[in-house]
DRENDO-1510 file (C-alpha; in Angstrom, 1 decimal, always signed):
<recs>
REC; n; res; u; v; w
REC; 1; MET; +127.6; +108.8; +100.0 .
REC; 2; ASN; +126.0; +110.6; +103.0 .
REC; 3; SER; +128.1; +113.4; +104.6 .
REC; 4; ILE; +128.3; +113.7; +108.3 .
REC; 5; LEU; +129.7; +116.6; +110.4 .
REC; 6; ILE; +131.1; +115.8; +113.8 .
REC; 7; VAL; +131.2; +118.7; +116.3 .
REC; 8; GLU; +133.1; +117.5; +119.3 .
REC; 9; ASP; +135.8; +119.2; +121.5 .
REC; 10; SER; +137.4; +116.0; +122.6 .
REC; 11; GLN; +140.0; +115.1; +120.0 .
REC; 12; ASP; +140.0; +111.3; +120.9 .
REC; 13; THR; +136.2; +111.1; +120.7 .
REC; 14; ARG; +136.1; +113.1; +117.5 .
REC; 15; GLU; +138.7; +111.0; +115.8 .
REC; 16; ASN; +137.2; +107.7; +117.0 .
REC; 17; ILE; +133.7; +108.6; +115.7 .
REC; 18; ALA; +135.2; +109.9; +112.4 .
REC; 19; GLU; +137.1; +106.6; +111.9 .
REC; 20; LEU; +134.1; +104.5; +112.6 .
REC; 21; LEU; +131.8; +106.4; +110.2 .
REC; 22; THR; +134.5; +106.5; +107.5 .
REC; 23; MET; +134.9; +102.7; +107.7 .
REC; 24; ASN; +131.2; +102.4; +107.2 .
REC; 25; GLY; +131.1; +104.4; +104.0 .
REC; 26; TYR; +130.2; +107.9; +105.2 .
REC; 27; LYS; +131.9; +111.1; +104.1 .
REC; 28; VAL; +133.1; +112.8; +107.3 .
REC; 29; ARG; +134.2; +116.3; +108.3 .
REC; 30; THR; +135.1; +117.3; +111.9 .
REC; 31; THR; +135.4; +120.4; +114.0 .
REC; 32; ASP; +135.9; +121.2; +117.7 .
REC; 33; ASN; +133.9; +124.4; +117.9 .
REC; 34; GLY; +130.4; +125.8; +117.2 .
REC; 35; GLN; +131.3; +128.7; +114.9 .
REC; 36; THR; +133.2; +126.6; +112.5 .
REC; 37; ALA; +130.3; +124.1; +112.6 .
REC; 38; LEU; +127.8; +126.7; +111.6 .
REC; 39; ARG; +129.9; +127.9; +108.7 .
REC; 40; ILE; +130.3; +124.3; +107.4 .
REC; 41; ILE; +126.6; +123.6; +107.8 .
REC; 42; LYS; +125.7; +126.9; +105.9 .
REC; 43; THR; +128.1; +126.3; +103.0 .
REC; 44; GLN; +128.3; +122.6; +102.6 .
REC; 45; THR; +125.0; +121.3; +104.0 .
REC; 46; PRO; +125.9; +117.9; +105.5 .
REC; 47; ASP; +123.2; +115.2; +105.8 .
REC; 48; CYS; +123.8; +114.7; +109.5 .
REC; 49; VAL; +125.4; +116.5; +112.4 .
REC; 50; ILE; +126.7; +114.7; +115.4 .
REC; 51; LEU; +126.8; +117.5; +118.0 .
REC; 52; ASP; +128.4; +117.6; +121.4 .
REC; 53; VAL; +126.3; +119.4; +124.0 .
REC; 54; ARG; +129.3; +121.2; +125.5 .
REC; 55; LEU; +131.6; +123.2; +123.2 .
REC; 56; PRO; +134.4; +125.7; +124.0 .
REC; 57; ASP; +132.6; +128.7; +122.4 .
REC; 58; THR; +128.9; +127.8; +122.8 .
REC; 59; THR; +126.5; +124.9; +123.6 .
REC; 60; GLY; +125.1; +122.2; +121.4 .
REC; 61; HIS; +121.6; +123.4; +122.3 .
REC; 62; GLU; +122.4; +126.9; +120.9 .
REC; 63; ILE; +123.8; +125.4; +117.7 .
REC; 64; LEU; +120.8; +123.2; +117.4 .
REC; 65; LYS; +118.5; +126.2; +117.8 .
REC; 66; GLN; +120.3; +128.1; +115.0 .
REC; 67; ILE; +120.2; +125.1; +112.7 .
REC; 68; GLN; +116.5; +124.7; +113.2 .
REC; 69; ASN; +115.6; +128.4; +113.0 .
REC; 70; GLU; +118.1; +129.8; +110.4 .
REC; 71; ILE; +119.7; +127.0; +108.4 .
REC; 72; GLU; +118.0; +123.7; +107.7 .
REC; 73; SER; +115.2; +122.5; +110.0 .
REC; 74; GLY; +115.2; +119.0; +108.3 .
REC; 75; LEU; +118.8; +118.3; +109.1 .
REC; 76; VAL; +119.5; +115.1; +111.2 .
REC; 77; VAL; +121.1; +116.3; +114.4 .
REC; 78; ILE; +122.3; +113.7; +117.0 .
REC; 79; ILE; +123.2; +115.2; +120.3 .
REC; 80; ILE; +126.0; +113.5; +122.4 .
REC; 81; THR; +127.1; +114.4; +125.9 .
REC; 82; ALA; +128.8; +113.0; +129.0 .
REC; 83; TYR; +126.8; +115.4; +131.2 .
REC; 84; GLY; +123.3; +114.6; +130.1 .
REC; 85; GLU; +120.1; +114.2; +132.0 .
REC; 86; VAL; +116.7; +112.9; +130.9 .
REC; 87; SER; +115.4; +116.5; +130.9 .
REC; 88; MET; +118.2; +117.6; +128.5 .
REC; 89; ALA; +117.4; +114.7; +126.2 .
REC; 90; VAL; +113.7; +115.6; +126.0 .
REC; 91; ASN; +114.5; +119.2; +125.5 .
REC; 92; ALA; +116.8; +118.4; +122.6 .
REC; 93; MET; +114.2; +116.3; +121.0 .
REC; 94; LYS; +111.6; +119.0; +121.4 .
REC; 95; MET; +114.0; +121.4; +119.7 .
REC; 96; GLY; +114.3; +119.1; +116.7 .
REC; 97; ALA; +117.2; +116.8; +117.5 .
REC; 98; TYR; +116.7; +113.3; +116.0 .
REC; 99; ASP; +118.2; +111.4; +118.9 .
REC; 100; TYR; +120.4; +111.7; +121.9 .
REC; 101; LEU; +123.4; +109.5; +122.9 .
REC; 102; GLU; +125.3; +109.3; +126.2 .
REC; 103; LYS; +129.1; +109.0; +126.2 .
REC; 104; PRO; +130.5; +106.4; +126.3 .
REC; 105; PHE; +128.2; +104.7; +123.7 .
REC; 106; GLU; +128.5; +101.5; +121.7 .
REC; 107; ASN; +129.6; +101.8; +118.1 .
REC; 108; ALA; +126.7; +99.6; +117.0 .
REC; 109; VAL; +124.2; +102.0; +118.7 .
REC; 110; LEU; +125.8; +105.1; +117.0 .
REC; 111; LEU; +125.7; +103.4; +113.6 .
REC; 112; MET; +122.1; +102.4; +114.1 .
REC; 113; VAL; +121.0; +105.9; +115.1 .
REC; 114; VAL; +122.8; +107.5; +112.2 .
REC; 115; LYS; +121.4; +105.0; +109.7 .
REC; 116; ARG; +117.8; +105.4; +110.9 .
REC; 117; GLY; +118.1; +109.1; +111.1 .
REC; 118; LEU; +119.2; +109.4; +107.5 .
REC; 119; GLU; +116.5; +107.0; +106.3 .
REC; 120; ASN; +113.9; +109.1; +108.2 .
REC; 121; GLN; +115.3; +112.3; +106.6 .
REC; 122; GLN; +115.0; +110.7; +103.2 .
REC; 123; VAL; +111.3; +109.9; +103.7 .
REC; 124; LYS; +110.6; +113.5; +104.8 .
REC; 125; ARG; +112.5; +115.0; +101.9 .
REC; 126; GLU; +110.7; +112.8; +99.4 .
REC; 127; LEU; +107.3; +113.8; +100.9 .
REC; 128; ALA; +108.3; +117.5; +100.9 .
REC; 129; HIS; +109.5; +117.5; +97.4 .
REC; 130; LEU; +106.5; +115.6; +96.1 .
REC; 131; ARG; +104.2; +118.0; +97.8 .
REC; 132; GLN; +106.1; +120.8; +96.2 .
REC; 133; MET; +105.7; +119.2; +92.8 .
REC; 134; LEU; +102.0; +118.8; +93.4 .
REC; 135; GLY; +101.6; +122.5; +94.2 .
REC; 136; THR; +100.5; +122.2; +97.8 .
REC; 137; ASP; +102.0; +122.9; +101.2 .
REC; 138; GLN; +99.7; +120.3; +102.8 .
REC; 139; ASP; +100.4; +116.6; +103.4 .
REC; 140; SER; +99.0; +115.3; +100.1 .
REC; 141; GLU; +97.5; +111.9; +99.6 .
REC; 142; GLN; +98.4; +112.2; +96.0 .
REC; 143; VAL; +102.0; +111.1; +96.7 .
REC; 144; LEU; +100.5; +107.6; +97.2 .
REC; 145; GLY; +98.6; +107.4; +93.9 .
REC; 146; HIS; +95.0; +107.7; +92.5 .
REC; 147; SER; +94.0; +104.0; +92.1 .
REC; 148; PRO; +90.8; +102.7; +93.9 .
REC; 149; ALA; +93.1; +100.6; +96.1 .
REC; 150; ILE; +95.0; +103.7; +97.3 .
REC; 151; LYS; +91.9; +105.7; +97.7 .
REC; 152; LYS; +90.6; +103.0; +100.1 .
REC; 153; VAL; +93.9; +103.3; +102.1 .
REC; 154; ILE; +93.5; +107.1; +102.3 .
REC; 155; SER; +89.9; +106.8; +103.3 .
REC; 156; GLN; +91.0; +104.4; +106.1 .
REC; 157; ILE; +93.7; +106.9; +107.2 .
REC; 158; ASN; +91.1; +109.7; +107.3 .
REC; 159; SER; +88.7; +107.6; +109.4 .
REC; 160; VAL; +91.2; +106.6; +112.0 .
REC; 161; ALA; +93.6; +109.6; +112.1 .
REC; 162; GLN; +91.8; +111.6; +114.8 .
REC; 163; THR; +91.5; +108.6; +117.2 .
REC; 164; ASP; +94.2; +107.0; +119.4 .
REC; 165; LEU; +93.6; +103.5; +118.1 .
REC; 166; THR; +96.7; +101.5; +117.6 .
REC; 167; VAL; +97.1; +101.0; +113.8 .
REC; 168; LEU; +98.7; +98.0; +112.1 .
REC; 169; ILE; +99.9; +98.8; +108.6 .
REC; 170; GLN; +100.5; +95.6; +106.7 .
REC; 171; GLY; +102.1; +95.2; +103.3 .
REC; 172; GLU; +105.0; +93.9; +101.3 .
REC; 173; THR; +108.4; +95.6; +101.4 .
REC; 174; GLY; +108.4; +98.8; +99.5 .
REC; 175; THR; +104.7; +99.4; +99.3 .
REC; 176; GLY; +104.9; +102.7; +101.3 .
REC; 177; LYS; +104.0; +101.7; +104.8 .
REC; 178; GLU; +106.2; +104.5; +106.4 .
REC; 179; VAL; +104.8; +107.1; +104.0 .
REC; 180; ALA; +101.3; +106.0; +105.2 .
REC; 181; ALA; +102.4; +106.2; +108.8 .
REC; 182; HIS; +103.7; +109.8; +108.4 .
REC; 183; LEU; +100.4; +110.7; +106.6 .
REC; 184; LEU; +98.4; +109.2; +109.5 .
REC; 185; HIS; +100.5; +111.1; +112.1 .
REC; 186; ASN; +100.3; +114.4; +110.2 .
REC; 187; LYS; +96.5; +114.1; +110.0 .
REC; 188; SER; +96.2; +113.3; +113.7 .
REC; 189; LYS; +95.7; +115.6; +116.7 .
REC; 190; ARG; +99.4; +114.8; +117.6 .
REC; 191; ALA; +100.7; +116.2; +114.4 .
REC; 192; LYS; +102.8; +118.9; +116.1 .
REC; 193; GLN; +104.4; +116.4; +118.5 .
REC; 194; PRO; +107.3; +114.0; +117.8 .
REC; 195; PHE; +107.1; +111.2; +115.3 .
REC; 196; ILE; +109.6; +108.6; +116.6 .
REC; 197; ALA; +110.5; +105.6; +114.5 .
REC; 198; ILE; +112.1; +102.3; +115.4 .
REC; 199; ASP; +113.1; +99.5; +113.1 .
REC; 200; CYS; +112.6; +96.4; +115.2 .
REC; 201; GLY; +114.8; +94.4; +112.9 .
REC; 202; ALA; +117.8; +96.8; +113.2 .
REC; 203; ILE; +118.2; +96.7; +117.0 .
REC; 204; PRO; +120.5; +94.0; +118.5 .
REC; 205; GLU; +118.5; +91.8; +120.8 .
REC; 206; ASN; +120.5; +92.8; +123.9 .
REC; 207; LEU; +119.7; +96.5; +123.3 .
REC; 208; ILE; +116.0; +96.3; +122.6 .
REC; 209; GLU; +114.9; +96.9; +126.2 .
REC; 210; SER; +117.2; +99.9; +126.7 .
REC; 211; GLU; +116.3; +101.3; +123.3 .
REC; 212; PHE; +112.5; +101.1; +124.0 .
REC; 213; PHE; +112.5; +102.0; +127.7 .
REC; 214; GLY; +115.8; +103.7; +128.5 .
REC; 215; PHE; +117.9; +103.2; +131.6 .
REC; 216; GLU; +119.1; +104.9; +134.7 .
REC; 217; LYS; +122.7; +105.8; +135.6 .
REC; 218; GLY; +124.5; +102.8; +137.1 .
REC; 219; ALA; +121.9; +100.3; +135.8 .
REC; 220; PHE; +124.6; +98.2; +134.2 .
REC; 221; THR; +128.3; +98.4; +133.4 .
REC; 222; GLY; +128.9; +101.4; +131.1 .
REC; 223; ALA; +125.6; +103.2; +132.1 .
REC; 224; THR; +127.5; +106.3; +133.3 .
REC; 225; GLN; +124.4; +108.5; +132.7 .
REC; 226; SER; +120.7; +108.0; +132.4 .
REC; 227; ARG; +119.2; +107.7; +128.9 .
REC; 228; PRO; +115.6; +108.1; +127.8 .
REC; 229; GLY; +114.0; +105.4; +125.7 .
REC; 230; LYS; +112.0; +105.8; +122.5 .
REC; 231; PHE; +108.7; +105.5; +124.5 .
REC; 232; GLN; +109.6; +108.5; +126.6 .
REC; 233; LEU; +110.9; +110.5; +123.6 .
REC; 234; ALA; +107.6; +109.9; +121.8 .
REC; 235; HIS; +105.5; +111.2; +124.8 .
REC; 236; GLN; +102.4; +113.0; +123.5 .
REC; 237; GLY; +103.4; +112.1; +119.9 .
REC; 238; THR; +103.5; +109.0; +117.7 .
REC; 239; LEU; +105.7; +105.9; +118.1 .
REC; 240; TYR; +106.2; +104.1; +114.8 .
REC; 241; LEU; +107.5; +100.5; +115.1 .
REC; 242; ASP; +108.6; +99.1; +111.8 .
REC; 243; GLU; +108.8; +95.3; +111.2 .
REC; 244; ILE; +107.3; +94.3; +114.5 .
REC; 245; GLY; +107.5; +90.7; +113.4 .
REC; 246; ASN; +111.2; +90.8; +114.1 .
REC; 247; LEU; +110.7; +91.5; +117.8 .
REC; 248; PRO; +112.0; +88.5; +119.6 .
REC; 249; LEU; +109.4; +86.5; +121.5 .
REC; 250; ALA; +111.1; +87.1; +124.9 .
REC; 251; GLN; +110.7; +90.9; +124.4 .
REC; 252; GLN; +107.1; +90.8; +123.4 .
REC; 253; ARG; +105.6; +90.3; +126.9 .
REC; 254; PRO; +107.1; +93.5; +128.4 .
REC; 255; PHE; +106.2; +95.3; +125.3 .
REC; 256; LEU; +102.5; +94.2; +125.6 .
REC; 257; ARG; +102.4; +95.3; +129.2 .
REC; 258; VAL; +103.6; +98.8; +128.3 .
REC; 259; ILE; +101.0; +99.1; +125.5 .
REC; 260; GLU; +98.2; +98.0; +127.8 .
REC; 261; ASN; +99.1; +100.0; +131.0 .
REC; 262; LYS; +100.8; +103.0; +129.3 .
REC; 263; THR; +103.5; +102.7; +131.9 .
REC; 264; PHE; +107.1; +101.5; +131.8 .
REC; 265; ARG; +110.1; +101.2; +134.0 .
REC; 266; PRO; +113.5; +102.2; +132.6 .
REC; 267; ILE; +116.3; +99.7; +133.3 .
REC; 268; GLY; +117.5; +100.3; +136.9 .
REC; 269; ALA; +114.6; +102.6; +137.8 .
REC; 270; ILE; +112.6; +102.1; +141.0 .
REC; 271; ASN; +109.5; +103.9; +139.9 .
REC; 272; GLU; +107.4; +103.5; +136.8 .
REC; 273; SER; +106.8; +106.3; +134.3 .
REC; 274; LYS; +103.5; +107.0; +132.5 .
REC; 275; VAL; +103.5; +107.7; +128.8 .
REC; 276; ASP; +101.0; +109.2; +126.4 .
REC; 277; ILE; +101.6; +108.0; +122.9 .
REC; 278; ARG; +99.9; +106.8; +119.8 .
REC; 279; LEU; +101.2; +103.6; +118.3 .
REC; 280; ILE; +101.5; +102.8; +114.6 .
REC; 281; ILE; +102.9; +99.4; +113.8 .
REC; 282; ALA; +104.1; +98.1; +110.5 .
REC; 283; SER; +104.9; +94.6; +109.3 .
REC; 284; ASN; +105.7; +92.9; +105.9 .
REC; 285; ALA; +105.4; +89.5; +107.6 .
REC; 286; ASN; +102.1; +87.7; +108.0 .
REC; 287; LEU; +101.7; +88.1; +111.8 .
REC; 288; LEU; +98.8; +85.6; +112.0 .
REC; 289; GLN; +101.1; +83.0; +110.4 .
REC; 290; LEU; +103.8; +83.9; +113.0 .
REC; 291; VAL; +101.2; +83.4; +115.7 .
REC; 292; SER; +100.4; +79.9; +114.4 .
REC; 293; GLU; +104.1; +79.1; +114.4 .
REC; 294; ASN; +104.4; +80.3; +118.0 .
REC; 295; LYS; +106.8; +83.1; +116.9 .
REC; 296; PHE; +104.5; +85.9; +117.8 .
REC; 297; ARG; +102.1; +86.3; +120.8 .
REC; 298; LYS; +98.4; +86.0; +120.0 .
REC; 299; ASP; +97.5; +88.5; +122.7 .
REC; 300; LEU; +100.0; +91.0; +121.4 .
REC; 301; TYR; +98.7; +90.6; +117.8 .
REC; 302; TYR; +95.1; +91.4; +118.8 .
REC; 303; ARG; +96.3; +94.3; +120.9 .
REC; 304; ILE; +98.3; +96.0; +118.1 .
REC; 305; SER; +95.7; +95.4; +115.4 .
REC; 306; GLU; +92.8; +97.5; +116.7 .
REC; 307; TYR; +92.7; +99.0; +113.2 .
REC; 308; THR; +94.4; +97.4; +110.2 .
REC; 309; ILE; +95.4; +99.1; +107.0 .
REC; 310; THR; +96.8; +96.9; +104.1 .
REC; 311; MET; +99.1; +98.6; +101.6 .
REC; 312; PRO; +98.4; +97.1; +98.2 .
REC; 313; PRO; +101.3; +95.8; +96.1 .
REC; 314; LEU; +102.1; +97.8; +93.0 .
REC; 315; ARG; +101.3; +94.9; +90.7 .
REC; 316; GLU; +97.6; +95.2; +91.9 .
REC; 317; ARG; +97.4; +98.9; +91.1 .
REC; 318; LEU; +99.1; +99.3; +87.7 .
REC; 319; GLU; +97.1; +102.4; +87.0 .
REC; 320; ASP; +99.3; +104.3; +89.6 .
REC; 321; ILE; +102.5; +103.6; +87.7 .
REC; 322; PRO; +102.3; +106.5; +85.2 .
REC; 323; HIS; +101.5; +108.9; +88.1 .
REC; 324; LEU; +104.3; +107.6; +90.3 .
REC; 325; THR; +106.7; +107.5; +87.4 .
REC; 326; ALA; +106.1; +111.2; +86.7 .
REC; 327; LEU; +106.6; +112.1; +90.4 .
REC; 328; PHE; +109.8; +110.0; +90.6 .
REC; 329; LEU; +111.1; +111.4; +87.3 .
REC; 330; SER; +110.6; +115.0; +88.6 .
REC; 331; GLU; +112.3; +114.0; +91.9 .
REC; 332; ALA; +115.3; +112.5; +90.0 .
REC; 333; ASN; +115.6; +115.7; +87.8 .
REC; 334; PHE; +115.6; +117.8; +91.0 .
REC; 335; GLU; +118.1; +115.7; +92.9 .
REC; 336; LEU; +120.4; +114.5; +90.1 .
REC; 337; ASN; +120.3; +117.8; +88.2 .
REC; 338; SER; +119.1; +115.9; +85.1 .
REC; 339; LYS; +116.7; +117.2; +82.4 .
REC; 340; ILE; +114.6; +114.3; +81.4 .
REC; 341; THR; +111.5; +115.6; +79.8 .
REC; 342; ASP; +109.7; +112.5; +78.6 .
REC; 343; ILE; +109.3; +108.7; +78.8 .
REC; 344; SER; +108.6; +106.8; +75.6 .
REC; 345; GLU; +105.4; +104.7; +75.1 .
REC; 346; GLU; +107.6; +101.6; +74.8 .
REC; 347; ALA; +109.3; +102.4; +78.1 .
REC; 348; MET; +106.0; +102.9; +79.8 .
REC; 349; ALA; +104.8; +99.6; +78.4 .
REC; 350; LYS; +107.8; +97.9; +79.8 .
REC; 351; LEU; +107.0; +99.4; +83.3 .
REC; 352; LEU; +103.4; +98.4; +83.0 .
REC; 353; SER; +104.3; +94.8; +82.0 .
REC; 354; TYR; +106.5; +94.2; +85.0 .
REC; 355; ASN; +105.4; +92.4; +88.2 .
REC; 356; TRP; +107.3; +94.8; +90.6 .
REC; 357; PRO; +108.4; +92.4; +93.5 .
REC; 358; GLY; +110.0; +95.5; +95.2 .
REC; 359; ASN; +106.9; +97.6; +94.7 .
REC; 360; VAL; +107.0; +101.4; +94.8 .
REC; 361; ARG; +110.5; +101.6; +96.2 .
REC; 362; GLN; +111.8; +99.5; +93.3 .
REC; 363; LEU; +110.0; +101.7; +90.8 .
REC; 364; ARG; +111.6; +104.8; +92.3 .
REC; 365; ASN; +115.1; +103.2; +92.0 .
REC; 366; VAL; +114.5; +102.1; +88.5 .
REC; 367; ILE; +113.4; +105.6; +87.4 .
REC; 368; ARG; +116.4; +107.2; +89.2 .
REC; 369; LYS; +118.8; +104.9; +87.4 .
REC; 370; ALA; +117.0; +105.5; +84.1 .
REC; 371; ALA; +117.3; +109.3; +84.6 .
REC; 372; LEU; +121.1; +108.9; +85.0 .
REC; 373; LEU; +121.3; +106.9; +81.7 .
REC; 374; ALA; +119.0; +108.9; +79.5 .
REC; 375; THR; +119.6; +112.3; +77.9 .
REC; 376; ASP; +116.2; +113.7; +77.3 .
REC; 377; THR; +113.7; +110.8; +77.0 .
REC; 378; ILE; +113.6; +107.5; +78.9 .
REC; 379; ARG; +113.6; +104.6; +76.5 .
REC; 380; PRO; +113.3; +100.8; +77.2 .
REC; 381; SER; +117.1; +100.4; +77.1 .
REC; 382; HIS; +117.4; +102.8; +80.1 .
REC; 383; ILE; +115.0; +100.6; +82.2 .
REC; 384; SER; +116.7; +97.8; +84.0 .
REC; 385; LEU; +114.4; +95.0; +85.2 .
REC; 386; HIS; +114.6; +91.3; +86.0 .
REC; 387; SER; +113.6; +89.8; +82.7 .
REC; 388; GLU; +111.9; +86.8; +84.3 .
REC; 389; MET; +109.3; +89.1; +85.8 .
REC; 390; VAL; +108.4; +90.8; +82.5 .
REC; 391; SER; +105.3; +89.8; +80.6 .
REC; 392; GLU; +105.0; +89.8; +76.8 .
REC; 393; GLU; +104.6; +93.4; +75.7 .
REC; 394; PRO; +101.3; +94.3; +74.0 .
REC; 395; GLU; +101.2; +95.2; +70.4 .
REC; 396; GLN; +102.4; +98.7; +69.6 .
REC; 397; SER; +99.3; +99.4; +67.6 .
REC; 398; PHE; +97.4; +99.8; +70.9 .
REC; 399; PHE; +99.6; +102.7; +72.0 .
REC; 400; THR; +99.7; +104.2; +68.5 .
REC; 401; VAL; +95.9; +104.3; +68.3 .
REC; 402; TYR; +95.6; +105.7; +71.8 .
REC; 403; LYS; +98.2; +108.4; +71.1 .
REC; 404; ASN; +96.4; +109.5; +68.0 .
REC; 405; ASP; +93.3; +110.1; +70.1 .
REC; 406; ILE; +94.9; +111.8; +73.1 .
REC; 407; ASN; +93.9; +115.4; +72.3 .
REC; 408; ARG; +90.3; +114.7; +73.1 .
REC; 409; HIS; +91.1; +114.7; +76.8 .
REC; 410; PRO; +90.8; +117.9; +78.9 .
REC; 411; ASN; +94.2; +117.3; +80.5 .
REC; 412; TYR; +97.0; +114.8; +80.6 .
REC; 413; ARG; +96.0; +113.4; +84.0 .
REC; 414; THR; +92.7; +112.3; +82.5 .
REC; 415; ALA; +94.5; +110.9; +79.5 .
REC; 416; TYR; +96.8; +108.9; +81.8 .
REC; 417; ALA; +93.9; +107.6; +83.8 .
REC; 418; GLU; +92.1; +106.3; +80.7 .
REC; 419; PHE; +95.3; +105.0; +79.1 .
REC; 420; THR; +96.2; +102.9; +82.1 .
REC; 421; ARG; +92.6; +101.6; +82.5 .
REC; 422; GLU; +92.6; +100.5; +78.9 .
REC; 423; PHE; +96.1; +99.0; +79.2 .
REC; 424; GLU; +95.2; +97.1; +82.3 .
REC; 425; LYS; +92.1; +95.8; +80.6 .
REC; 426; GLU; +94.2; +94.6; +77.6 .
REC; 427; LEU; +96.6; +92.7; +80.0 .
REC; 428; ILE; +93.7; +91.1; +81.9 .
REC; 429; LYS; +92.0; +90.1; +78.6 .
REC; 430; ASN; +95.2; +88.8; +77.2 .
REC; 431; ALA; +95.9; +86.7; +80.3 .
REC; 432; TYR; +92.3; +85.3; +80.4 .
REC; 433; GLU; +92.5; +84.4; +76.7 .
REC; 434; LYS; +95.9; +82.7; +77.0 .
REC; 435; ALA; +94.6; +80.6; +79.9 .
REC; 436; HIS; +91.5; +79.7; +77.9 .
REC; 437; GLY; +89.2; +80.9; +80.6 .
REC; 438; ASN; +91.0; +79.1; +83.5 .
REC; 439; ILE; +91.0; +81.7; +86.2 .
REC; 440; THR; +93.7; +80.2; +88.3 .
REC; 441; LYS; +96.1; +80.0; +85.3 .
REC; 442; ALA; +95.1; +83.5; +84.1 .
REC; 443; ALA; +95.8; +84.9; +87.6 .
REC; 444; ARG; +99.3; +83.2; +87.5 .
REC; 445; ILE; +100.0; +84.7; +84.1 .
REC; 446; TYR; +99.0; +88.2; +85.3 .
REC; 447; GLY; +100.9; +87.9; +88.5 .
REC; 448; ILE; +98.2; +88.2; +91.2 .
REC; 449; ASP; +96.1; +85.8; +93.3 .
REC; 450; ARG; +92.9; +84.2; +92.0 .
REC; 451; ARG; +90.6; +86.4; +94.2 .
REC; 452; ASN; +92.1; +89.7; +93.0 .
REC; 453; PHE; +92.0; +88.5; +89.4 .
REC; 454; TYR; +88.3; +87.9; +89.8 .
REC; 455; HIS; +87.9; +91.5; +91.1 .
REC; 456; LYS; +89.6; +92.8; +88.0 .
REC; 457; LEU; +87.4; +90.7; +85.7 .
REC; 458; ASP; +84.4; +92.2; +87.5 .
REC; 459; LYS; +85.9; +95.7; +87.0 .
REC; 460; TYR; +85.7; +95.3; +83.2 .
REC; 461; ALA; +82.8; +92.9; +82.9 .
REC; 462; ASN; +80.4; +95.5; +81.5 .
REC; 463; ASP; +82.7; +96.6; +78.7 .
REC; 464; LYS; +81.3; +95.3; +75.4 .
REC; 465; ASP; +84.7; +94.2; +74.1 .
REC; 466; PHE; +85.6; +92.2; +77.2 .
REC; 467; PRO; +85.2; +88.4; +77.4 .
REC; 468; LYS; +82.5; +87.1; +79.7 .
REC; 469; LYS; +83.2; +84.7; +82.5 .
</recs>
């Protein structure tokens, strides 16, 4: 349960927000002044702070400054005010606020901003902790894996990072598209500027235009103050649009115009504003198929796909599973205060035999749950998987033989690399033999498409103990 601190001097507003958030499953604390807020933040470390810009003893901006400089720079802070101006919103964002809301605001908007802020915070914490485990203060590509497929992704990121090309990141749900987007931003010349994320599938259709482009005071009923949109907040930085395929067709034309002209007009504004941003787009849907179904504009597709990166599914890079498992286990020990020191060979075999429809995100959740159930070693009984997606486990003698020979390796990472290569080879060989050389059937048994199965056959074709095509 995420904890949220509400700092608001108006009792009615404070109680209304608290009731809304409590009803939606959040743990809530409230206060009406800045000094109490700072004490709570220092001693209890909430996940999110909803902070009024005007308080009886100080200002929200001063509290925000102390949070960023002295307490917790990664805390999600959402500024709210009835007196705001566009310049105040931009300044708050530059100081480290996640977002900015004008009173009165719709409940759905507040819930959406809180949800997205907490999700963004989780991604940043995971990256920071994984970098710490890897012994580096830099943004490390190692958090993604070591497989050839991931090395190709990292090479693409390195190639395009310093340009301003719009990048389309494709891939199934849970493959790490947002992690790749953060890595791309952090390697770019805009790394010190804002990284603003929008989930296109989480915004009500009637709020999309105001969320993207903002609005002027008096533009519509309830617009008592001006509010900047995400395009303006991302000025000189990166705007990350997740699940672009969910953007309604009617909203795609004005979006295309902004991308092409780098100008936009807030709702109710007379003049257009220029914006300097780098766009990163993500989609788990097949956009070309949506184009053929007239659900996505062809001209918009070609405009956002100046450079395309495809995140490979986990089932096509099994060799990354031991590495990712070790990272997620360390993360679980850190966050859950558990002391799991090992994962059994049988448990690892179970992980390697699974098809992973939820990809890396699912693996992380499985390891976290296993860490809660285990005492010192994760065993097969601690790993909860959908049984219909599990292949037959290989003979234990394979693992026993390999374990007996593990000391010949200079370090465990090398051992893992060879172990997973040999295990993948065994799975490929087993599928090929079960299918009696029928590639289509073998690919189905293994859980990938025919073309990728061919690639894996070629990968091991020169091994003397591997069957020939």
